N, C-alpha and C positions, 0 to 999 in steps of 0.2 A: 088231478093227481098225475094223469098222463102228461099233461102240459109241463108240470114241474120236472118229471123225468126227462122229458125232451130237452127242456132247458138245461138240465144238469148234464146230459149226454153231450149236448152241443158245446157247452163250456169246457168239458173234459177233452173233447176232440180238438177244440181250438187251442187249448193249453198244450196238448201233445204236439201239435203242428209247430207251435212257436218254439217249444223246447227243442225239437229236432232241427229247426232252422237255425237255432243259436249254437248247437254243438258242431255242426259242419264247418262254419267259419273258423271256429277255434282250432279244429283239426287242420284245416288248410293253413292257418297262420303258423301252427306248430311245424307243419311240414316245410313251409317256406323258410321258417327260422332255421330248421335243421339244414335245409339246402343252402341257405346263406352261410351258415357256419361252416359247412363242408367246403363251399367255394372259397371262403376266407382262408381256411386251413390249407387248401390247395395253393392259393395265391401266396401264402406265407412260405410254403415249401418251395414254390418256384422262385420267390424272392431270395430265400436262403441259398438255393442252388446257384442263382445268378450272382449273388454276392460272393459265394465261394469261388465261382469261375472267374469273376472279376479280380478277386484277390490273387488267385493263381496266376492270372495273366500279368498282374502287376509284379508279382514275384519273379516271373519269367523275364519280364521287361527289365527289372532291377538286375537280375543275373546277367542278362545280355549287356546291360550298361556297364556292370562291373568288369565283365570280360573285355569289353571294348576298351575300358580304361586301362586294364592291365596290359593289353596289347599295345596301347599307345605309349605306356611307360616303357615297355620293352623296346619299342622302336626308338624312343628318345635315348635310352641307354646305349643302343647299338650305334646311334648317330654320334654320340660323344665319346665312344671308345677310342683308345689309342692303338688298338691292334692293327697291325699292317702298316703303321705309319712310322716314319724315320724321325726320331726325336732330334737327332744331331742336325739333320737337314733343316728342321723347323727352327732350331736355335741359331744356326749360322746366319749371317747377314751378308757381309762383303764377299765372303768366299763360298756362298751357297751354290752358285752355278758351277764352280770348279768341282765341288764335292759331288753334286748331282751327276756330272758327266764323268766322274772317275770310275774306275773299276775296283772290285773288291780286292783288298790287299794293298791299295795305293795310298800313300801318305799325301796330304794336301797342306800346303803352307797357309796358315790362317793368321789373324790379328790377335793381339793381346786381349782385347775386349771380348773376342769370340771365345778364346781359351777360358777366360774367367767366367763367361756365361755358361760354358759347358760344365765347368767345375761346380757352379752354383745351381744349375737347372736340371742336369741329368740326375737320375735316381740312383741311390746307393753308391755314391762315388767315394773311392779311396785314392789317396795319393801315395806314390811309392818312389823309391830311388833315394830320397832324402827327406827327413822330417821337415814339415812346414816351418817349424821354429828355426831350423838351420838354413832354410833357403831364404836368405836375405842378401840379395845381390847388390846392395847399395854401397858397400864399402869393404875394404881389405881383401880385394879379389886379386889372386895371382894366377899365372897361366900355366898350362901344361906344356910339355914339349910338343914339337911339330911332327914327331914320328908317328907312323900309322900304329895305333894301339887300341886294344880292347880294355875298357876300364869299368869297374863297378864299385860302388860304395859298400864298405863293410857295414852291414846292418842286419838285424833280425827283427827290427820294428817297422821300418819303412818298406814293407813288402806288400805285394798284392794279396788280398784274402783268397782263400781257396775258391776255385770255380769262378774266377773273375775274368773279365775281358778288358784288355788294354785298348783304349780308343783315342787317347790324346797324349802329346808329349811336348815338353819344352826343355831348352837348355840355354846356358849363357855362353855366347860366342865371343871369345876374345878377338879372333880373326877368322872369318870364313869368306873365301874369295871364289865363289861359284864352283867349289870342288864337288865332284860327284862321289857317291859311295858311303856317305854317312849312314850308319845303321843303328836301329834300336834292337836290343837283344833281351831275351828273357830266359830264366832258368827256374825249373821246379825242383832242382836238386840241391840248391844252396848257393852260397856266394862264390864258390870256387870252380864249379863245373856245370855242364849241362846247358850251356847257353846256345840258343838258336835264334835266328833272325825272326823278327815280328814284322810281317808284311815286306814290302819292297824297300829298297834304300830310300832315305829321305830325299825330297826333291832338291835340286840345286838352289842355293841361296847365298846371298852376300850380306854379311853383317860384321860390325866392329863394335866391341864392348857393349853388347846389348843382347837381350833375350830373343829367341826365335821360337815360334809356336807352330804345331802341326796337329792335324786330326787324321785318324785312320779310317778308311772306308771298309765296312763290312767284315770286321773281325768276328769269326765264329769259332775260334779255338780258345777254350778256357784254360787258365793256368791253375795247376794244382796248388802251387804256392810260388808266387812270382817275385824272384829277385831280378832287378832291372840293371842292364848294362848298356854301354854305348861303344860302338866302334867308330873311331875317327880316322879318316884317311890322312895321308901325308899332307902337311901344309896347313891343316886346320888345327886351331888351338881352342880349348874351352876353359871356362873359369873354374877355380877352386878356391876354397877359403878355410881358415882354421875353424875347428869345432870346439865345443865346450867339453866333450867327452874324449875318451882315448881312442875312439874308433877312427879309422882312416879309410883308404880305398885300395883295392887290388888292381893289378894291371898285367898285361902281357903284350909283347910286341906282335903286331900283325892282327889279322882277322881270325880270331880263335873261338873255341867253344869252352875253354877253361882258362883260368888265370892262376898265377902262383906267386908273383912278386907283390910286395906290399910297401907302401911308403913308411918311412921311419918316424914321421911326425903326424899328429892328428890333423887330417885334412879331409874335406868333403868336396866331391865334384858337384857342380851346380847343374843338375838335371832332375827332371821330375816327370812321372807318368800319371795319367788319370785312368782309372779302371772302374768297372761296375760288375756286379754279380747278376745284373738283369740286362739282357739284350734289348735294346731300344731302337733298333734300326732294322731295315729290310734285309 
């Protein structure tokens, strides 16, 4: 009997030992799993933080790139800007050096092709003195007297717009023999009065039955409303021709600021000015 109890006790003790030895590894595994899970969670948090920082750096890089791109675009715009440049000088070819070396207020003799280029390539150009449709110098041209006279076409249409700057001029010379003193005049008061010189007298030139062309350096005086006139010295004659309307031209002997006489038949003097409302020169 005692032997049986001993056997029973031994078996119970052995079972208890085995049971305890099996529980401890499970607890350790559980703890390891918990530790592993905590490490994985920490790694995920670190990865998320790293990812966010990387994204932020990328965004900052993109912002920097965009700013650089904007700066580059601004630089290109400044490079191609026309501010501070003389558009007249850029358009002129044969006469460019004379224009460059001239002083403000000085008229320069230019070629027909240069005058036409200025009319076509300058901005906001208007033609005054005579309508383009009436300025046809190819036929039926008669001459003025050779007396020194101030002359202006009667017109309310071929005038310079308000706040415009005269920069070029042409006229048809019947006979010009190196006479000094030919002047371009402008009035903001109307056809009959208020005429003042625009720049210096035109340079000496010789021409016979042909057009003569000029450009003005550095005009900075805008016209309120520009009626255009011309003073011709003694011995110089200019072209005129019949018009299709009843308008004609006014005149006064001498170099004057007003005119009062008027021709009795419809005639127009062949002269023309180019003006712009935008200064495009230095």
